N, C-alpha and C positions, 0 to 999 in steps of 0.2 A: 275337081270338086273333092272336098275333104270327106273321107269315109268316117263314120261314127260306129263304134262297136259297142253293142249293148249285150247284156246277158239275156239268154232266153229263159223266161219263167214259165212254169207249167202249173196248172191249177188242178190239184188232186185232193179229193175228199174235203173240199172246202178250204184248203190251205194253198196259198201261192208259194211255190218252191222254186229256187233257181235250178235250172237244168245243167248249168255249167258249160254250155257250148256257146261260143261267141257267134253272134249273128251280125252280119254287116248290113248297115242301112245306109244307102247312098242315093244320090240323085239318079245314078245309072239305073236303078231299079225301075224308075218311073219313065225314063226316056227310052229304055231299051225296047219296050213293047211298041211304042210309037204307033202312029196311024190309027185306023179305025178298028173296031172290034165288032163281032157279031154275037148274037145270042146262041147258046147251044141248042141242039135239036130237042133235047129233053132236060128237065131238071130232076129227073128220077132215074137212077141207074139200077136196074134189076139184074142184068146179065153181066157180060164182060165188055167193056168199051175202052178205047184208047183215044186220047186227045193229043195228037202230036203236032207241036209247033204252030198252033193257031192262037189268035187273040180273041178271047171271049169276054163279053160283058154279061155279068150275072145279075139279074134284077129280081130274082127269087132265090130262096134257099135251095141248095143242091143236096139231095138226099141220095145216099149210096147204100143199097142193100145187097148189091152184087159186087163187082170189082171195077174200079176206074183207075186207069193208068194215065197219068199226066206226064208227058215226056217231051224231049226235044225243044226246050226253050218255049214252052207254052206259057202264055200270059192270061191270068184270070183277073179281071177288074170287077170288084164287087160293089154293088150299090150299098148304101148305108144300112146298117143293122142286118145284113144278110149273112148266112153262114153255110158251111159244109157240115152236114150231119152224116156220120158213118154209123149205121145201125148194127144191131146184132147180126153177125154173119157177113157184114159188108167189109170190103177192103179198099183202101185208098193208097195208091203208090204214086209218089211225086218224085221226079228225078230230072236230070238233064238240064240244069240251070233254069228250071221253070220258076215263074214268079206269080205269087198270089198277093194281091194288094187291093186297096181302094184308092181311087184317084180323087174322089170328091169329099168323102166323109168316112169315118171309121166303120169297118165291117166287124162282125162278131168273131170270126176265126173258124177253126176246125173243131167240131164237137165229136168226140169218139164215145159213143154209147157203149154200155156193157156188152161185151162179145164182139165189138168192132175192132178193126186193125188198121193202123196207119203206118206207112213206111215212107220216110222223107230222106232223100239223098241228093245233095247239091241243089237246093232250092231256097228261095227267099220268101218269107211270109212277112208282110209289112202292113202298117196302118190297121192292125187288128186289135180289138179290145182285149181279147185273150187269144194268143196265137194258136195254142193247142190245149183243149180241155178234155181230159180223160175222165169219164164218169164210171161209177160203179154203184148202181142203184139196187144192189142185192141180186142182180140177174147175171152175175159173172164178171169177169175182168175185161178191161180195155187193154189192147196191146198196141204199142207204138215203138218205132225206132227212129232216131234222128242221127244222121251222119253227114259229114261234109268233106 
């Protein structure tokens, strides 16, 4: 299957800007997770939690005010128009070839509110309306890093 490389765009202060990192979109993203998925135990992370190597189906927004580590090839399959919201003081760490996507319709992506932090290393975000949205509503800065 042929891979398509697109530029990752980020939405900051109402302006869509190219981030300059190539993101690989391929059929492998959707078939690698395979099989069935289960709902997470909670859609609100207030403490520290790690999701290692599971397939999750998310049918509600996932809100993070604590720390969530998504590692070890974890797959998150989002329902239409659902999103991850990282609030003030919350941290989302995504690594280990993890995949965040929607298999049936577009999901909203990751929203980092003022004071939230997102670190992405070796992960795929696909079929999102906006992959990563960093907000600053006068309440502080949003922090994120993206490496591959």
